[in-house]
PDB file of N, H, CA, C and O in Angstrom:
ATOM      1  N   MET A   1       0.840  -1.176   0.000  1.00  0.00           N
ATOM      2  CA  MET A   1       0.000   0.000   0.000  1.00  0.00           C
ATOM      3  C   MET A   1       0.892   1.250   0.000  1.00  0.00           C
ATOM      4  O   MET A   1       1.829   1.348   0.792  1.00  0.00           O
ATOM      5  N   LYS A   2       0.602   2.177  -0.870  1.00  0.00           N
ATOM      6  H   LYS A   2      -0.159   2.098  -1.513  1.00  0.00           H
ATOM      7  CA  LYS A   2       1.377   3.412  -0.964  1.00  0.00           C
ATOM      8  C   LYS A   2       1.284   4.200   0.339  1.00  0.00           C
ATOM      9  O   LYS A   2       0.254   4.194   1.014  1.00  0.00           O
ATOM     10  N   ASN A   3       2.369   4.872   0.674  1.00  0.00           N
ATOM     11  H   ASN A   3       3.206   4.877   0.126  1.00  0.00           H
ATOM     12  CA  ASN A   3       2.383   5.709   1.867  1.00  0.00           C
ATOM     13  C   ASN A   3       2.265   7.170   1.443  1.00  0.00           C
ATOM     14  O   ASN A   3       3.245   7.912   1.385  1.00  0.00           O
ATOM     15  N   ILE A   4       1.033   7.545   1.153  1.00  0.00           N
ATOM     16  H   ILE A   4       0.236   6.943   1.201  1.00  0.00           H
ATOM     17  CA  ILE A   4       0.749   8.919   0.726  1.00  0.00           C
ATOM     18  C   ILE A   4       1.021   9.900   1.868  1.00  0.00           C
ATOM     19  O   ILE A   4       1.438  11.034   1.632  1.00  0.00           O
ATOM     20  N   LYS A   5       0.783   9.456   3.109  1.00  0.00           N
ATOM     21  H   LYS A   5       0.445   8.535   3.300  1.00  0.00           H
ATOM     22  CA  LYS A   5       0.990  10.340   4.264  1.00  0.00           C
ATOM     23  C   LYS A   5       2.449  10.759   4.386  1.00  0.00           C
ATOM     24  O   LYS A   5       2.739  11.903   4.737  1.00  0.00           O
ATOM     25  N   LEU A   6       3.363   9.849   4.103  1.00  0.00           N
ATOM     26  H   LEU A   6       3.128   8.920   3.818  1.00  0.00           H
ATOM     27  CA  LEU A   6       4.788  10.193   4.148  1.00  0.00           C
ATOM     28  C   LEU A   6       5.106  11.222   3.072  1.00  0.00           C
ATOM     29  O   LEU A   6       5.778  12.219   3.337  1.00  0.00           O
ATOM     30  N   LYS A   7       4.627  10.984   1.873  1.00  0.00           N
ATOM     31  H   LYS A   7       4.080  10.174   1.657  1.00  0.00           H
ATOM     32  CA  LYS A   7       4.898  11.919   0.770  1.00  0.00           C
ATOM     33  C   LYS A   7       4.338  13.305   1.086  1.00  0.00           C
ATOM     34  O   LYS A   7       5.013  14.310   0.865  1.00  0.00           O
ATOM     35  N   LEU A   8       3.117  13.363   1.600  1.00  0.00           N
ATOM     36  H   LEU A   8       2.569  12.546   1.780  1.00  0.00           H
ATOM     37  CA  LEU A   8       2.501  14.652   1.920  1.00  0.00           C
ATOM     38  C   LEU A   8       3.256  15.375   3.037  1.00  0.00           C
ATOM     39  O   LEU A   8       3.454  16.588   2.972  1.00  0.00           O
ATOM     40  N   ALA A   9       3.673  14.629   4.055  1.00  0.00           N
ATOM     41  H   ALA A   9       3.512  13.643   4.108  1.00  0.00           H
ATOM     42  CA  ALA A   9       4.426  15.235   5.163  1.00  0.00           C
ATOM     43  C   ALA A   9       5.774  15.755   4.671  1.00  0.00           C
ATOM     44  O   ALA A   9       6.229  16.816   5.097  1.00  0.00           O
ATOM     45  N   ARG A  10       6.401  15.013   3.783  1.00  0.00           N
ATOM     46  H   ARG A  10       6.031  14.151   3.436  1.00  0.00           H
ATOM     47  CA  ARG A  10       7.692  15.434   3.219  1.00  0.00           C
ATOM     48  C   ARG A  10       7.521  16.710   2.406  1.00  0.00           C
ATOM     49  O   ARG A  10       8.312  17.644   2.533  1.00  0.00           O
ATOM     50  N   ILE A  11       6.492  16.746   1.573  1.00  0.00           N
ATOM     51  H   ILE A  11       5.850  15.986   1.469  1.00  0.00           H
ATOM     52  CA  ILE A  11       6.233  17.931   0.749  1.00  0.00           C
ATOM     53  C   ILE A  11       5.854  19.126   1.622  1.00  0.00           C
ATOM     54  O   ILE A  11       6.254  20.257   1.344  1.00  0.00           O
ATOM     55  N   GLU A  12       5.084  18.870   2.677  1.00  0.00           N
ATOM     56  H   GLU A  12       4.759  17.951   2.903  1.00  0.00           H
ATOM     57  CA  GLU A  12       4.689  19.924   3.615  1.00  0.00           C
ATOM     58  C   GLU A  12       5.911  20.594   4.239  1.00  0.00           C
ATOM     59  O   GLU A  12       5.901  21.800   4.486  1.00  0.00           O
ATOM     60  N   LYS A  13       6.967  19.810   4.493  1.00  0.00           N
ATOM     61  H   LYS A  13       6.975  18.831   4.292  1.00  0.00           H
ATOM     62  CA  LYS A  13       8.212  20.351   5.039  1.00  0.00           C
ATOM     63  C   LYS A  13       9.133  20.884   3.943  1.00  0.00           C
ATOM     64  O   LYS A  13      10.253  21.310   4.223  1.00  0.00           O
ATOM     65  N   ASP A  14       8.657  20.859   2.690  1.00  0.00           N
ATOM     66  H   ASP A  14       7.747  20.512   2.463  1.00  0.00           H
ATOM     67  CA  ASP A  14       9.410  21.351   1.540  1.00  0.00           C
ATOM     68  C   ASP A  14      10.740  20.622   1.374  1.00  0.00           C
ATOM     69  O   ASP A  14      11.781  21.237   1.146  1.00  0.00           O
ATOM     70  N   LEU A  15      10.679  19.282   1.495  1.00  0.00           N
ATOM     71  H   LEU A  15       9.833  18.782   1.680  1.00  0.00           H
ATOM     72  CA  LEU A  15      11.864  18.451   1.333  1.00  0.00           C
ATOM     73  C   LEU A  15      11.712  17.555   0.111  1.00  0.00           C
ATOM     74  O   LEU A  15      10.631  17.035  -0.163  1.00  0.00           O
ATOM     75  N   THR A  16      12.799  17.385  -0.610  1.00  0.00           N
ATOM     76  H   THR A  16      13.677  17.807  -0.387  1.00  0.00           H
ATOM     77  CA  THR A  16      12.810  16.398  -1.686  1.00  0.00           C
ATOM     78  C   THR A  16      13.087  15.033  -1.067  1.00  0.00           C
ATOM     79  O   THR A  16      13.454  14.938   0.104  1.00  0.00           O
ATOM     80  N   GLN A  17      12.911  13.989  -1.851  1.00  0.00           N
ATOM     81  H   GLN A  17      12.612  14.066  -2.802  1.00  0.00           H
ATOM     82  CA  GLN A  17      13.262  12.654  -1.366  1.00  0.00           C
ATOM     83  C   GLN A  17      14.745  12.617  -1.004  1.00  0.00           C
ATOM     84  O   GLN A  17      15.122  12.030   0.011  1.00  0.00           O
ATOM     85  N   GLU A  18      15.562  13.223  -1.806  1.00  0.00           N
ATOM     86  H   GLU A  18      15.256  13.699  -2.630  1.00  0.00           H
ATOM     87  CA  GLU A  18      17.012  13.259  -1.564  1.00  0.00           C
ATOM     88  C   GLU A  18      17.341  13.950  -0.243  1.00  0.00           C
ATOM     89  O   GLU A  18      18.169  13.462   0.527  1.00  0.00           O
ATOM     90  N   GLN A  19      16.697  15.080   0.019  1.00  0.00           N
ATOM     91  H   GLN A  19      16.025  15.477  -0.606  1.00  0.00           H
ATOM     92  CA  GLN A  19      16.969  15.821   1.251  1.00  0.00           C
ATOM     93  C   GLN A  19      16.541  15.027   2.484  1.00  0.00           C
ATOM     94  O   GLN A  19      17.274  14.969   3.470  1.00  0.00           O
ATOM     95  N   LEU A  20      15.365  14.420   2.431  1.00  0.00           N
ATOM     96  H   LEU A  20      14.769  14.467   1.629  1.00  0.00           H
ATOM     97  CA  LEU A  20      14.913  13.602   3.558  1.00  0.00           C
ATOM     98  C   LEU A  20      15.856  12.431   3.766  1.00  0.00           C
ATOM     99  O   LEU A  20      16.215  12.109   4.899  1.00  0.00           O
ATOM    100  N   ALA A  21      16.253  11.799   2.684  1.00  0.00           N
ATOM    101  H   ALA A  21      15.961  12.060   1.764  1.00  0.00           H
ATOM    102  CA  ALA A  21      17.161  10.649   2.761  1.00  0.00           C
ATOM    103  C   ALA A  21      18.476  11.036   3.436  1.00  0.00           C
ATOM    104  O   ALA A  21      18.969  10.310   4.300  1.00  0.00           O
ATOM    105  N   GLU A  22      19.036  12.162   3.050  1.00  0.00           N
ATOM    106  H   GLU A  22      18.636  12.751   2.348  1.00  0.00           H
ATOM    107  CA  GLU A  22      20.291  12.615   3.651  1.00  0.00           C
ATOM    108  C   GLU A  22      20.129  12.853   5.142  1.00  0.00           C
ATOM    109  O   GLU A  22      21.019  12.514   5.922  1.00  0.00           O
ATOM    110  N   ARG A  23      19.015  13.425   5.546  1.00  0.00           N
ATOM    111  H   ARG A  23      18.292  13.700   4.912  1.00  0.00           H
ATOM    112  CA  ARG A  23      18.798  13.757   6.954  1.00  0.00           C
ATOM    113  C   ARG A  23      18.605  12.534   7.840  1.00  0.00           C
ATOM    114  O   ARG A  23      18.872  12.592   9.040  1.00  0.00           O
ATOM    115  N   VAL A  24      18.144  11.428   7.263  1.00  0.00           N
ATOM    116  H   VAL A  24      17.927  11.381   6.288  1.00  0.00           H
ATOM    117  CA  VAL A  24      17.944  10.210   8.061  1.00  0.00           C
ATOM    118  C   VAL A  24      18.923   9.104   7.678  1.00  0.00           C
ATOM    119  O   VAL A  24      18.760   7.953   8.082  1.00  0.00           O
ATOM    120  N   SER A  25      19.929   9.457   6.905  1.00  0.00           N
ATOM    121  H   SER A  25      20.062  10.392   6.577  1.00  0.00           H
ATOM    122  CA  SER A  25      21.034   8.551   6.536  1.00  0.00           C
ATOM    123  C   SER A  25      20.593   7.298   5.788  1.00  0.00           C
ATOM    124  O   SER A  25      20.990   6.181   6.120  1.00  0.00           O
ATOM    125  N   ILE A  26      19.761   7.513   4.768  1.00  0.00           N
ATOM    126  H   ILE A  26      19.439   8.421   4.498  1.00  0.00           H
ATOM    127  CA  ILE A  26      19.368   6.438   3.861  1.00  0.00           C
ATOM    128  C   ILE A  26      19.511   6.959   2.433  1.00  0.00           C
ATOM    129  O   ILE A  26      19.901   8.108   2.230  1.00  0.00           O
ATOM    130  N   THR A  27      19.203   6.130   1.454  1.00  0.00           N
ATOM    131  H   THR A  27      18.886   5.196   1.619  1.00  0.00           H
ATOM    132  CA  THR A  27      19.288   6.581   0.065  1.00  0.00           C
ATOM    133  C   THR A  27      17.941   7.152  -0.391  1.00  0.00           C
ATOM    134  O   THR A  27      16.895   6.874   0.195  1.00  0.00           O
ATOM    135  N   ARG A  28      18.002   7.947  -1.441  1.00  0.00           N
ATOM    136  H   ARG A  28      18.852   8.172  -1.917  1.00  0.00           H
ATOM    137  CA  ARG A  28      16.776   8.481  -2.020  1.00  0.00           C
ATOM    138  C   ARG A  28      15.887   7.349  -2.499  1.00  0.00           C
ATOM    139  O   ARG A  28      14.663   7.430  -2.399  1.00  0.00           O
ATOM    140  N   GLN A  29      16.497   6.296  -3.018  1.00  0.00           N
ATOM    141  H   GLN A  29      17.491   6.230  -3.100  1.00  0.00           H
ATOM    142  CA  GLN A  29      15.739   5.156  -3.517  1.00  0.00           C
ATOM    143  C   GLN A  29      14.927   4.498  -2.394  1.00  0.00           C
ATOM    144  O   GLN A  29      13.812   4.028  -2.621  1.00  0.00           O
ATOM    145  N   THR A  30      15.490   4.468  -1.195  1.00  0.00           N
ATOM    146  H   THR A  30      16.396   4.850  -1.011  1.00  0.00           H
ATOM    147  CA  THR A  30      14.762   3.892  -0.062  1.00  0.00           C
ATOM    148  C   THR A  30      13.539   4.734   0.273  1.00  0.00           C
ATOM    149  O   THR A  30      12.468   4.190   0.541  1.00  0.00           O
ATOM    150  N   VAL A  31      13.685   6.049   0.260  1.00  0.00           N
ATOM    151  H   VAL A  31      14.554   6.491   0.042  1.00  0.00           H
ATOM    152  CA  VAL A  31      12.525   6.922   0.501  1.00  0.00           C
ATOM    153  C   VAL A  31      11.465   6.660  -0.566  1.00  0.00           C
ATOM    154  O   VAL A  31      10.280   6.549  -0.253  1.00  0.00           O
ATOM    155  N   SER A  32      11.883   6.564  -1.802  1.00  0.00           N
ATOM    156  H   SER A  32      12.846   6.655  -2.056  1.00  0.00           H
ATOM    157  CA  SER A  32      10.960   6.307  -2.902  1.00  0.00           C
ATOM    158  C   SER A  32      10.220   4.980  -2.708  1.00  0.00           C
ATOM    159  O   SER A  32       9.008   4.898  -2.907  1.00  0.00           O
ATOM    160  N   LEU A  33      10.967   3.950  -2.319  1.00  0.00           N
ATOM    161  H   LEU A  33      11.951   4.017  -2.158  1.00  0.00           H
ATOM    162  CA  LEU A  33      10.344   2.631  -2.104  1.00  0.00           C
ATOM    163  C   LEU A  33       9.362   2.650  -0.941  1.00  0.00           C
ATOM    164  O   LEU A  33       8.312   2.012  -1.011  1.00  0.00           O
ATOM    165  N   ILE A  34       9.686   3.372   0.124  1.00  0.00           N
ATOM    166  H   ILE A  34      10.539   3.891   0.180  1.00  0.00           H
ATOM    167  CA  ILE A  34       8.758   3.472   1.264  1.00  0.00           C
ATOM    168  C   ILE A  34       7.480   4.177   0.819  1.00  0.00           C
ATOM    169  O   ILE A  34       6.380   3.720   1.129  1.00  0.00           O
ATOM    170  N   GLU A  35       7.618   5.279   0.098  1.00  0.00           N
ATOM    171  H   GLU A  35       8.511   5.651  -0.154  1.00  0.00           H
ATOM    172  CA  GLU A  35       6.449   6.017  -0.386  1.00  0.00           C
ATOM    173  C   GLU A  35       5.611   5.169  -1.338  1.00  0.00           C
ATOM    174  O   GLU A  35       4.385   5.285  -1.361  1.00  0.00           O
ATOM    175  N   ALA A  36       6.267   4.319  -2.120  1.00  0.00           N
ATOM    176  H   ALA A  36       7.263   4.225  -2.102  1.00  0.00           H
ATOM    177  CA  ALA A  36       5.560   3.466  -3.080  1.00  0.00           C
ATOM    178  C   ALA A  36       4.955   2.224  -2.411  1.00  0.00           C
ATOM    179  O   ALA A  36       4.212   1.474  -3.044  1.00  0.00           O
ATOM    180  N   GLY A  37       5.276   2.013  -1.134  1.00  0.00           N
ATOM    181  H   GLY A  37       5.880   2.622  -0.620  1.00  0.00           H
ATOM    182  CA  GLY A  37       4.757   0.845  -0.432  1.00  0.00           C
ATOM    183  C   GLY A  37       5.469  -0.438  -0.787  1.00  0.00           C
ATOM    184  O   GLY A  37       4.920  -1.526  -0.612  1.00  0.00           O
ATOM    185  N   LYS A  38       6.696  -0.322  -1.288  1.00  0.00           N
ATOM    186  H   LYS A  38       7.142   0.561  -1.431  1.00  0.00           H
ATOM    187  CA  LYS A  38       7.457  -1.500  -1.711  1.00  0.00           C
ATOM    188  C   LYS A  38       8.590  -1.837  -0.753  1.00  0.00           C
ATOM    189  O   LYS A  38       9.373  -2.750  -1.016  1.00  0.00           O
ATOM    190  N   TYR A  39       8.686  -1.106   0.361  1.00  0.00           N
ATOM    191  H   TYR A  39       8.051  -0.364   0.575  1.00  0.00           H
ATOM    192  CA  TYR A  39       9.734  -1.351   1.343  1.00  0.00           C
ATOM    193  C   TYR A  39       9.137  -1.129   2.720  1.00  0.00           C
ATOM    194  O   TYR A  39       8.472  -0.122   2.964  1.00  0.00           O
ATOM    195  N   ASN A  40       9.377  -2.070   3.614  1.00  0.00           N
ATOM    196  H   ASN A  40       9.917  -2.888   3.416  1.00  0.00           H
ATOM    197  CA  ASN A  40       8.880  -1.983   4.978  1.00  0.00           C
ATOM    198  C   ASN A  40      10.040  -1.554   5.881  1.00  0.00           C
ATOM    199  O   ASN A  40      10.898  -2.372   6.216  1.00  0.00           O
ATOM    200  N   PRO A  41      10.071  -0.284   6.276  1.00  0.00           N
ATOM    201  CA  PRO A  41      11.211   0.213   7.050  1.00  0.00           C
ATOM    202  C   PRO A  41      11.217  -0.338   8.473  1.00  0.00           C
ATOM    203  O   PRO A  41      10.179  -0.725   9.010  1.00  0.00           O
ATOM    204  N   SER A  42      12.391  -0.365   9.063  1.00  0.00           N
ATOM    205  H   SER A  42      13.235  -0.051   8.627  1.00  0.00           H
ATOM    206  CA  SER A  42      12.521  -0.781  10.462  1.00  0.00           C
ATOM    207  C   SER A  42      11.869   0.272  11.363  1.00  0.00           C
ATOM    208  O   SER A  42      11.640   1.409  10.950  1.00  0.00           O
ATOM    209  N   LEU A  43      11.582  -0.126  12.583  1.00  0.00           N
ATOM    210  H   LEU A  43      11.769  -1.049  12.919  1.00  0.00           H
ATOM    211  CA  LEU A  43      11.005   0.815  13.542  1.00  0.00           C
ATOM    212  C   LEU A  43      11.964   1.979  13.776  1.00  0.00           C
ATOM    213  O   LEU A  43      11.538   3.128  13.888  1.00  0.00           O
ATOM    214  N   LYS A  44      13.255   1.678  13.848  1.00  0.00           N
ATOM    215  H   LYS A  44      13.601   0.744  13.757  1.00  0.00           H
ATOM    216  CA  LYS A  44      14.264   2.719  14.051  1.00  0.00           C
ATOM    217  C   LYS A  44      14.218   3.753  12.922  1.00  0.00           C
ATOM    218  O   LYS A  44      14.304   4.955  13.174  1.00  0.00           O
ATOM    219  N   LEU A  45      14.083   3.285  11.687  1.00  0.00           N
ATOM    220  H   LEU A  45      14.013   2.308  11.483  1.00  0.00           H
ATOM    221  CA  LEU A  45      13.998   4.198  10.549  1.00  0.00           C
ATOM    222  C   LEU A  45      12.688   4.975  10.574  1.00  0.00           C
ATOM    223  O   LEU A  45      12.678   6.172  10.285  1.00  0.00           O
ATOM    224  N   CYS A  46      11.598   4.325  10.910  1.00  0.00           N
ATOM    225  H   CYS A  46      11.606   3.353  11.144  1.00  0.00           H
ATOM    226  CA  CYS A  46      10.304   5.008  11.008  1.00  0.00           C
ATOM    227  C   CYS A  46      10.380   6.162  12.010  1.00  0.00           C
ATOM    228  O   CYS A  46       9.892   7.261  11.746  1.00  0.00           O
ATOM    229  N   ILE A  47      10.999   5.896  13.159  1.00  0.00           N
ATOM    230  H   ILE A  47      11.396   5.003  13.373  1.00  0.00           H
ATOM    231  CA  ILE A  47      11.130   6.926  14.189  1.00  0.00           C
ATOM    232  C   ILE A  47      11.987   8.085  13.684  1.00  0.00           C
ATOM    233  O   ILE A  47      11.645   9.247  13.899  1.00  0.00           O
ATOM    234  N   ALA A  48      13.093   7.777  13.017  1.00  0.00           N
ATOM    235  H   ALA A  48      13.371   6.833  12.842  1.00  0.00           H
ATOM    236  CA  ALA A  48      13.969   8.827  12.483  1.00  0.00           C
ATOM    237  C   ALA A  48      13.229   9.702  11.470  1.00  0.00           C
ATOM    238  O   ALA A  48      13.359  10.926  11.484  1.00  0.00           O
ATOM    239  N   ILE A  49      12.463   9.072  10.606  1.00  0.00           N
ATOM    240  H   ILE A  49      12.357   8.077  10.596  1.00  0.00           H
ATOM    241  CA  ILE A  49      11.686   9.821   9.604  1.00  0.00           C
ATOM    242  C   ILE A  49      10.665  10.716  10.292  1.00  0.00           C
ATOM    243  O   ILE A  49      10.531  11.890   9.945  1.00  0.00           O
ATOM    244  N   CYS A  50       9.949  10.171  11.261  1.00  0.00           N
ATOM    245  H   CYS A  50      10.057   9.218  11.544  1.00  0.00           H
ATOM    246  CA  CYS A  50       8.931  10.947  11.974  1.00  0.00           C
ATOM    247  C   CYS A  50       9.541  12.136  12.709  1.00  0.00           C
ATOM    248  O   CYS A  50       8.975  13.229  12.696  1.00  0.00           O
ATOM    249  N   LYS A  51      10.683  11.933  13.346  1.00  0.00           N
ATOM    250  H   LYS A  51      11.144  11.045  13.356  1.00  0.00           H
ATOM    251  CA  LYS A  51      11.347  13.043  14.044  1.00  0.00           C
ATOM    252  C   LYS A  51      11.729  14.136  13.059  1.00  0.00           C
ATOM    253  O   LYS A  51      11.559  15.323  13.341  1.00  0.00           O
ATOM    254  N   GLU A  52      12.240  13.738  11.913  1.00  0.00           N
ATOM    255  H   GLU A  52      12.378  12.775  11.684  1.00  0.00           H
ATOM    256  CA  GLU A  52      12.664  14.723  10.912  1.00  0.00           C
ATOM    257  C   GLU A  52      11.478  15.510  10.366  1.00  0.00           C
ATOM    258  O   GLU A  52      11.609  16.689  10.037  1.00  0.00           O
ATOM    259  N   LEU A  53      10.328  14.862  10.270  1.00  0.00           N
ATOM    260  H   LEU A  53      10.221  13.905  10.537  1.00  0.00           H
ATOM    261  CA  LEU A  53       9.131  15.514   9.713  1.00  0.00           C
ATOM    262  C   LEU A  53       8.224  16.111  10.786  1.00  0.00           C
ATOM    263  O   LEU A  53       7.165  16.656  10.472  1.00  0.00           O
ATOM    264  N   ASN A  54       8.639  16.010  12.058  1.00  0.00           N
ATOM    265  H   ASN A  54       9.499  15.567  12.312  1.00  0.00           H
ATOM    266  CA  ASN A  54       7.839  16.501  13.190  1.00  0.00           C
ATOM    267  C   ASN A  54       6.439  15.881  13.208  1.00  0.00           C
ATOM    268  O   ASN A  54       5.440  16.570  13.412  1.00  0.00           O
ATOM    269  N   LYS A  55       6.394  14.574  12.991  1.00  0.00           N
ATOM    270  H   LYS A  55       7.205  14.014  12.825  1.00  0.00           H
ATOM    271  CA  LYS A  55       5.136  13.828  12.994  1.00  0.00           C
ATOM    272  C   LYS A  55       5.268  12.645  13.943  1.00  0.00           C
ATOM    273  O   LYS A  55       6.372  12.283  14.348  1.00  0.00           O
ATOM    274  N   THR A  56       4.135  12.047  14.294  1.00  0.00           N
ATOM    275  H   THR A  56       3.238  12.342  13.965  1.00  0.00           H
ATOM    276  CA  THR A  56       4.159  10.845  15.121  1.00  0.00           C
ATOM    277  C   THR A  56       4.155   9.620  14.213  1.00  0.00           C
ATOM    278  O   THR A  56       3.876   9.715  13.018  1.00  0.00           O
ATOM    279  N   LEU A  57       4.470   8.469  14.802  1.00  0.00           N
ATOM    280  H   LEU A  57       4.696   8.391  15.773  1.00  0.00           H
ATOM    281  CA  LEU A  57       4.387   7.224  14.047  1.00  0.00           C
ATOM    282  C   LEU A  57       2.973   7.034  13.507  1.00  0.00           C
ATOM    283  O   LEU A  57       2.795   6.603  12.368  1.00  0.00           O
ATOM    284  N   ASN A  58       1.982   7.349  14.311  1.00  0.00           N
ATOM    285  H   ASN A  58       2.126   7.698  15.237  1.00  0.00           H
ATOM    286  CA  ASN A  58       0.578   7.210  13.861  1.00  0.00           C
ATOM    287  C   ASN A  58       0.284   8.118  12.680  1.00  0.00           C
ATOM    288  O   ASN A  58      -0.432   7.723  11.760  1.00  0.00           O
ATOM    289  N   ASP A  59       0.828   9.331  12.691  1.00  0.00           N
ATOM    290  H   ASP A  59       1.410   9.652  13.438  1.00  0.00           H
ATOM    291  CA  ASP A  59       0.587  10.286  11.594  1.00  0.00           C
ATOM    292  C   ASP A  59       1.063   9.741  10.257  1.00  0.00           C
ATOM    293  O   ASP A  59       0.402   9.937   9.237  1.00  0.00           O
ATOM    294  N   ILE A  60       2.206   9.056  10.251  1.00  0.00           N
ATOM    295  H   ILE A  60       2.743   8.897  11.080  1.00  0.00           H
ATOM    296  CA  ILE A  60       2.841   8.646   9.003  1.00  0.00           C
ATOM    297  C   ILE A  60       2.600   7.177   8.652  1.00  0.00           C
ATOM    298  O   ILE A  60       2.344   6.845   7.494  1.00  0.00           O
ATOM    299  N   PHE A  61       2.682   6.307   9.647  1.00  0.00           N
ATOM    300  H   PHE A  61       2.890   6.577  10.587  1.00  0.00           H
ATOM    301  CA  PHE A  61       2.727   4.879   9.329  1.00  0.00           C
ATOM    302  C   PHE A  61       1.508   4.069   9.748  1.00  0.00           C
ATOM    303  O   PHE A  61       1.432   2.884   9.422  1.00  0.00           O
ATOM    304  N   TRP A  62       0.552   4.661  10.456  1.00  0.00           N
ATOM    305  H   TRP A  62       0.613   5.623  10.721  1.00  0.00           H
ATOM    306  CA  TRP A  62      -0.635   3.912  10.853  1.00  0.00           C
ATOM    307  C   TRP A  62      -1.595   3.799   9.691  1.00  0.00           C
ATOM    308  O   TRP A  62      -1.986   4.802   9.094  1.00  0.00           O
ATOM    309  N   GLU A  63      -1.978   2.562   9.370  1.00  0.00           N
ATOM    310  H   GLU A  63      -1.661   1.747   9.855  1.00  0.00           H
ATOM    311  CA  GLU A  63      -2.925   2.354   8.274  1.00  0.00           C
ATOM    312  C   GLU A  63      -4.339   2.441   8.808  1.00  0.00           C
ATOM    313  O   GLU A  63      -4.656   1.872   9.853  1.00  0.00           O
ATOM    314  N   GLU A  64      -5.173   3.142   8.100  1.00  0.00           N
ATOM    315  H   GLU A  64      -4.916   3.604   7.251  1.00  0.00           H
ATOM    316  CA  GLU A  64      -6.580   3.313   8.512  1.00  0.00           C
ATOM    317  C   GLU A  64      -7.367   2.043   8.272  1.00  0.00           C
ATOM    318  O   GLU A  64      -8.564   1.996   8.556  1.00  0.00           O
TER     319      GLU A  64
END
């Protein structure tokens, strides 16, 4: 399932995939795969992404 919430939060912070990737020490391709729903990130990575975007785990990764 695509992670539209991650993409929207990233855009809201005016970050490219590359910029977010650099800030959480992953590749741009990994950000792309997470947004496309083709990669299941570790809890540690989820937390790092949420901290960078000032969001909670529920805001970004909880499926409705």
